[in-house]
SEBA-934535 format. One record per residue (C-alpha): residue number from 0; residue in three letters; chain; x negated, z, y. Coordinates in nm, 4 decimals. Layout:
REM SEBA-934535
pos NUM&code ala&unit A&east X&up Z&north Y
...
REM end
This chain:
REM SEBA-934535
pos 0&code met&unit A&east -10.1507&up 8.0516&north 14.4838
pos 1&code val&unit A&east -10.2457&up 8.4028&north 14.5976
pos 2&code lys&unit A&east -10.1927&up 8.6835&north 14.3524
pos 3&code thr&unit A&east -9.9924&up 8.9746&north 14.4708
pos 4&code gln&unit A&east -10.1069&up 9.3306&north 14.4167
pos 5&code thr&unit A&east -9.8310&up 9.3776&north 14.1597
pos 6&code gln&unit A&east -9.9476&up 9.0784&north 13.9541
pos 7&code thr&unit A&east -10.3087&up 9.1963&north 13.9688
pos 8&code arg&unit A&east -10.2092&up 9.5504&north 13.8694
pos 9&code thr&unit A&east -9.9988&up 9.4168&north 13.5802
pos 10&code gln&unit A&east -10.2872&up 9.2036&north 13.4551
pos 11&code met&unit A&east -10.5245&up 9.5005&north 13.4726
pos 12&code gln&unit A&east -10.2780&up 9.7201&north 13.2833
pos 13&code thr&unit A&east -10.2416&up 9.4503&north 13.0167
pos 14&code arg&unit A&east -10.6212&up 9.4291&north 12.9764
pos 15&code glu&unit A&east -10.6461&up 9.8080&north 12.9531
pos 16&code arg&unit A&east -10.3740&up 9.8192&north 12.6858
pos 17&code met&unit A&east -10.5498&up 9.5466&north 12.4885
pos 18&code ala&unit A&east -10.8810&up 9.7334&north 12.5121
pos 19&code val&unit A&east -10.7169&up 10.0559&north 12.3917
pos 20&code ser&unit A&east -10.5467&up 9.8663&north 12.1075
pos 21&code ala&unit A&east -10.8779&up 9.7124&north 12.0005
pos 22&code lys&unit A&east -11.0458&up 10.0544&north 12.0189
pos 23&code his&unit A&east -10.7725&up 10.2093&north 11.8040
pos 24&code met&unit A&east -10.7957&up 9.9266&north 11.5515
pos 25&code val&unit A&east -11.1713&up 9.9773&north 11.5138
pos 26&code leu&unit A&east -11.1313&up 10.3554&north 11.4881
pos 27&code ala&unit A&east -10.8497&up 10.3157&north 11.2331
pos 28&code ala&unit A&east -11.0793&up 10.0964&north 11.0216
pos 29&code phe&unit A&east -11.3461&up 10.3674&north 11.0495
pos 30&code phe&unit A&east -11.0990&up 10.6349&north 10.9323
pos 31&code leu&unit A&east -10.9849&up 10.4076&north 10.6493
pos 32&code ala&unit A&east -11.3473&up 10.3714&north 10.5367
pos 33&code leu&unit A&east -11.3975&up 10.7488&north 10.5579
pos 34&code gly&unit A&east -11.0843&up 10.8016&north 10.3491
pos 35&code ile&unit A&east -11.2268&up 10.5771&north 10.0804
pos 36&code ile&unit A&east -11.5788&up 10.7233&north 10.0916
pos 37&code met&unit A&east -11.5168&up 11.0989&north 10.1344
pos 38&code pro&unit A&east -11.3748&up 11.1565&north 9.7834
pos 39&code phe&unit A&east -11.7153&up 11.0506&north 9.6473
pos 40&code leu&unit A&east -11.8560&up 11.3722&north 9.7960
pos 41&code thr&unit A&east -11.6437&up 11.5757&north 9.5562
pos 42&code gly&unit A&east -11.5646&up 11.3089&north 9.2965
pos 43&code gln&unit A&east -11.8186&up 11.4260&north 9.0407
pos 44&code ile&unit A&east -11.6144&up 11.7429&north 8.9973
pos 45&code pro&unit A&east -11.2465&up 11.6329&north 8.9989
pos 46&code gly&unit A&east -11.1130&up 11.9893&north 9.0101
pos 47&code ile&unit A&east -11.2950&up 12.0534&north 9.3386
pos 48&code gly&unit A&east -11.1927&up 11.7149&north 9.4831
pos 49&code asn&unit A&east -10.8291&up 11.7854&north 9.4015
pos 50&code met&unit A&east -10.8546&up 12.1204&north 9.5787
pos 51&code leu&unit A&east -11.0460&up 12.0074&north 9.8912
pos 52&code leu&unit A&east -10.8257&up 11.7021&north 9.9585
pos 53&code pro&unit A&east -11.1018&up 11.4811&north 10.1070
pos 54&code met&unit A&east -10.8746&up 11.1804&north 10.1734
pos 55&code his&unit A&east -10.6450&up 11.3883&north 10.3913
pos 56&code ile&unit A&east -10.8994&up 11.4761&north 10.6609
pos 57&code pro&unit A&east -10.9674&up 11.1255&north 10.8007
pos 58&code val&unit A&east -10.5952&up 11.0431&north 10.7937
pos 59&code leu&unit A&east -10.5016&up 11.3557&north 10.9888
pos 60&code val&unit A&east -10.7770&up 11.2913&north 11.2455
pos 61&code cys&unit A&east -10.6685&up 10.9257&north 11.2709
pos 62&code gly&unit A&east -10.3168&up 11.0329&north 11.3664
pos 63&code tyr&unit A&east -10.4550&up 11.2465&north 11.6490
pos 64&code val&unit A&east -10.7077&up 10.9924&north 11.7757
pos 65&code cys&unit A&east -10.5299&up 10.6597&north 11.7261
pos 66&code gly&unit A&east -10.1636&up 10.7569&north 11.7407
pos 67&code trp&unit A&east -9.8833&up 10.7756&north 11.4917
pos 68&code gln&unit A&east -9.8673&up 10.4035&north 11.4076
pos 69&code trp&unit A&east -10.2315&up 10.3823&north 11.3019
pos 70&code gly&unit A&east -10.2161&up 10.7226&north 11.1332
pos 71&code leu&unit A&east -9.9172&up 10.6078&north 10.9293
pos 72&code ala&unit A&east -10.0825&up 10.2778&north 10.8328
pos 73&code val&unit A&east -10.4183&up 10.4302&north 10.7391
pos 74&code gly&unit A&east -10.2490&up 10.7115&north 10.5493
pos 75&code phe&unit A&east -10.0399&up 10.4699&north 10.3462
pos 76&code val&unit A&east -10.3248&up 10.2316&north 10.2645
pos 77&code val&unit A&east -10.6095&up 10.4735&north 10.1804
pos 78&code pro&unit A&east -10.4872&up 10.6069&north 9.8429
pos 79&code leu&unit A&east -10.3551&up 10.2676&north 9.7310
pos 80&code leu&unit A&east -10.6759&up 10.0869&north 9.8244
pos 81&code arg&unit A&east -10.8931&up 10.3568&north 9.6698
pos 82&code ser&unit A&east -10.6881&up 10.3435&north 9.3504
pos 83&code ala&unit A&east -10.7120&up 9.9637&north 9.3355
pos 84&code met&unit A&east -11.0867&up 9.9671&north 9.4018
pos 85&code phe&unit A&east -11.2007&up 10.2622&north 9.1912
pos 86&code gly&unit A&east -10.9080&up 10.3617&north 8.9690
pos 87&code met&unit A&east -10.8950&up 10.7049&north 9.1320
pos 88&code pro&unit A&east -10.6496&up 10.8435&north 9.2007
pos 89&code pro&unit A&east -10.4401&up 10.6758&north 8.9278
pos 90&code met&unit A&east -10.1942&up 10.4345&north 9.0859
pos 91&code met&unit A&east -9.8781&up 10.5714&north 8.9231
pos 92&code pro&unit A&east -9.7529&up 10.8186&north 9.0129
pos 93&code thr&unit A&east -10.0428&up 10.9855&north 9.1974
pos 94&code ala&unit A&east -10.1686&up 10.7224&north 9.4461
pos 95&code ala&unit A&east -9.8193&up 10.5897&north 9.5124
pos 96&code ala&unit A&east -9.6902&up 10.9386&north 9.5981
pos 97&code met&unit A&east -10.0041&up 11.0137&north 9.8019
pos 98&code ala&unit A&east -9.9486&up 10.6963&north 10.0053
pos 99&code phe&unit A&east -9.6222&up 10.8356&north 10.1381
pos 100&code glu&unit A&east -9.7660&up 11.1849&north 10.1806
pos 101&code leu&unit A&east -10.0686&up 11.0664&north 10.3782
pos 102&code ala&unit A&east -9.8565&up 10.8252&north 10.5818
pos 103&code ala&unit A&east -9.6430&up 11.1238&north 10.6828
pos 104&code tyr&unit A&east -9.9581&up 11.3213&north 10.7737
pos 105&code gly&unit A&east -10.0905&up 11.0464&north 10.9987
pos 106&code ala&unit A&east -9.7553&up 10.9747&north 11.1609
pos 107&code val&unit A&east -9.6551&up 11.3354&north 11.2222
pos 108&code thr&unit A&east -9.9931&up 11.4380&north 11.3687
pos 109&code gly&unit A&east -9.9767&up 11.1412&north 11.6043
pos 110&code ile&unit A&east -9.6188&up 11.2097&north 11.7106
pos 111&code leu&unit A&east -9.6600&up 11.5852&north 11.7546
pos 112&code asn&unit A&east -9.9919&up 11.5442&north 11.9347
pos 113&code arg&unit A&east -9.8188&up 11.3156&north 12.1814
pos 114&code val&unit A&east -9.5064&up 11.5227&north 12.2459
pos 115&code leu&unit A&east -9.6548&up 11.8728&north 12.2437
pos 116&code pro&unit A&east -9.8491&up 12.0133&north 12.5410
pos 117&code asp&unit A&east -10.2202&up 11.9291&north 12.5531
pos 118&code lys&unit A&east -10.3420&up 12.2799&north 12.4709
pos 119&code glu&unit A&east -10.5659&up 12.3990&north 12.1907
pos 120&code ala&unit A&east -10.2942&up 12.6097&north 12.0255
pos 121&code phe&unit A&east -10.0751&up 12.3030&north 11.9827
pos 122&code val&unit A&east -10.3429&up 12.1291&north 11.7751
pos 123&code tyr&unit A&east -10.2698&up 12.3953&north 11.5117
pos 124&code val&unit A&east -9.8944&up 12.3526&north 11.5562
pos 125&code ser&unit A&east -9.9091&up 11.9751&north 11.5105
pos 126&code leu&unit A&east -10.1464&up 12.0096&north 11.2151
pos 127&code ala&unit A&east -9.9223&up 12.2650&north 11.0420
pos 128&code gly&unit A&east -9.6161&up 12.0487&north 11.1093
pos 129&code ala&unit A&east -9.7874&up 11.7445&north 10.9610
pos 130&code met&unit A&east -9.9063&up 11.9371&north 10.6561
pos 131&code ile&unit A&east -9.5562&up 12.0683&north 10.5853
pos 132&code ala&unit A&east -9.3939&up 11.7270&north 10.6430
pos 133&code gly&unit A&east -9.6488&up 11.5492&north 10.4222
pos 134&code arg&unit A&east -9.6028&up 11.7900&north 10.1359
pos 135&code leu&unit A&east -9.2232&up 11.7637&north 10.1585
pos 136&code val&unit A&east -9.2466&up 11.3823&north 10.1594
pos 137&code trp&unit A&east -9.4818&up 11.3991&north 9.8595
pos 138&code gly&unit A&east -9.2314&up 11.6129&north 9.6698
pos 139&code ile&unit A&east -8.9334&up 11.3933&north 9.7516
pos 140&code val&unit A&east -9.1139&up 11.0685&north 9.6662
pos 141&code ser&unit A&east -9.2674&up 11.2153&north 9.3489
pos 142&code ile&unit A&east -8.9284&up 11.2732&north 9.1861
pos 143&code pro&unit A&east -8.8463&up 10.9028&north 9.1309
pos 144&code leu&unit A&east -9.2127&up 10.7969&north 9.0900
pos 145&code tyr&unit A&east -9.2754&up 11.0473&north 8.8122
pos 146&code gly&unit A&east -8.9491&up 10.9320&north 8.6519
pos 147&code val&unit A&east -9.0623&up 10.5678&north 8.6602
pos 148&code ala&unit A&east -9.3942&up 10.6758&north 8.5077
pos 149&code gly&unit A&east -9.2014&up 10.8518&north 8.2287
pos 150&code lys&unit A&east -9.2964&up 11.2018&north 8.3418
pos 151&code ala&unit A&east -9.0809&up 11.4881&north 8.4602
pos 152&code phe&unit A&east -9.1383&up 11.6254&north 8.8105
pos 153&code ser&unit A&east -9.0536&up 11.9926&north 8.8171
pos 154&code trp&unit A&east -9.0474&up 12.2700&north 9.0735
pos 155&code gln&unit A&east -9.3659&up 12.4068&north 8.9116
pos 156&code ile&unit A&east -9.5464&up 12.0739&north 8.9590
pos 157&code phe&unit A&east -9.4348&up 12.0668&north 9.3228
pos 158&code met&unit A&east -9.5520&up 12.4220&north 9.3918
pos 159&code gly&unit A&east -9.8802&up 12.3624&north 9.2093
pos 160&code gly&unit A&east -9.9556&up 12.0308&north 9.3792
pos 161&code ala&unit A&east -9.8243&up 12.1109&north 9.7249
pos 162&code leu&unit A&east -9.9470&up 12.4679&north 9.7607
pos 163&code leu&unit A&east -10.1255&up 12.6570&north 9.4866
pos 164&code asn&unit A&east -10.3908&up 12.4008&north 9.3872
pos 165&code ala&unit A&east -10.4286&up 12.2837&north 9.7480
pos 166&code val&unit A&east -10.5089&up 12.6205&north 9.9117
pos 167&code pro&unit A&east -10.8842&up 12.5464&north 9.9562
pos 168&code gly&unit A&east -10.8020&up 12.2070&north 10.1112
pos 169&code ile&unit A&east -10.5381&up 12.3567&north 10.3373
pos 170&code ile&unit A&east -10.7856&up 12.6183&north 10.4600
pos 171&code leu&unit A&east -11.0539&up 12.3517&north 10.5103
pos 172&code gln&unit A&east -10.8113&up 12.1381&north 10.7107
pos 173&code leu&unit A&east -10.6940&up 12.4309&north 10.9249
pos 174&code val&unit A&east -11.0555&up 12.5196&north 11.0070
pos 175&code leu&unit A&east -11.2200&up 12.1771&north 11.0347
pos 176&code ile&unit A&east -10.9606&up 11.9482&north 11.1941
pos 177&code pro&unit A&east -10.8882&up 12.1567&north 11.5071
pos 178&code val&unit A&east -11.2648&up 12.1830&north 11.5690
pos 179&code ile&unit A&east -11.2991&up 11.8035&north 11.5374
pos 180&code ile&unit A&east -10.9987&up 11.7324&north 11.7607
pos 181&code met&unit A&east -11.0989&up 11.9805&north 12.0316
pos 182&code ser&unit A&east -11.4549&up 11.8440&north 12.0275
pos 183&code leu&unit A&east -11.3281&up 11.4876&north 12.0615
pos 184&code lys&unit A&east -11.1038&up 11.5929&north 12.3512
pos 185&code arg&unit A&east -11.3919&up 11.7664&north 12.5292
pos 186&code ala&unit A&east -11.6082&up 11.4575&north 12.4751
pos 187&code lys&unit A&east -11.3231&up 11.2497&north 12.6253
pos 188&code val&unit A&east -11.3052&up 11.0299&north 12.3150
pos 189&code met&unit A&east -10.9298&up 11.0861&north 12.3020
pos 190&code glu&unit A&east -10.7051&up 10.9793&north 12.5872
REM end
C-alpha cells in the first residue's frame, strides 16, 4: 500500500511531537535535580537561603523552557522531594505550601510565555505574573496548612514570607531569569 503525503506528514508530526516530549521530560528532570541541589549553595546559612529562594529559579525556568505542564509538575515535586530526602524545608507546613507555590510559578510562567508575544519585555511580564500568582497561592494554601500544623497564619506572616523576607530573591529572579531565558531563546534551545 502506498502512503499518501498526508499519512507521511502525520507520521512525521507524531515523531516530532514525541521527540519534543522526550526532550521536555529530560529537561524537566534536569530542572528537578537543580531544584534539589541549588539550596545546598545557600543551605549552610538558612537566613540567606530563605532570602535568595534557590528552589524557585529552576522551577521558573522550567515553566519557560518545558511548558506549563512540566513547570507545574516540577514545581510541585521539588519541595516535597527535597523535604523527604533532606528534611529541609520541613514538610508541614513549609514544603507542602511551597509545593503549591512553586507549581503555580512553573504553570504560570509556561502559560504566560506561550500566550504573550515573543518579545523580551514580555519575559518580565510573565515572570512578574508568575511571582505574584505563586505568592498568592502560597498565602491561600498556607491558611489551612498552618491550621493543621497547629500554627496561626497571619497577615504579618504572609507579608513577611511573600514580600519582605523575599526581596533579595525577588531581585535575583528579576535579574537572572530574563537573562537565562533570552540567552536560551537566542541559542534556539527554546522553541
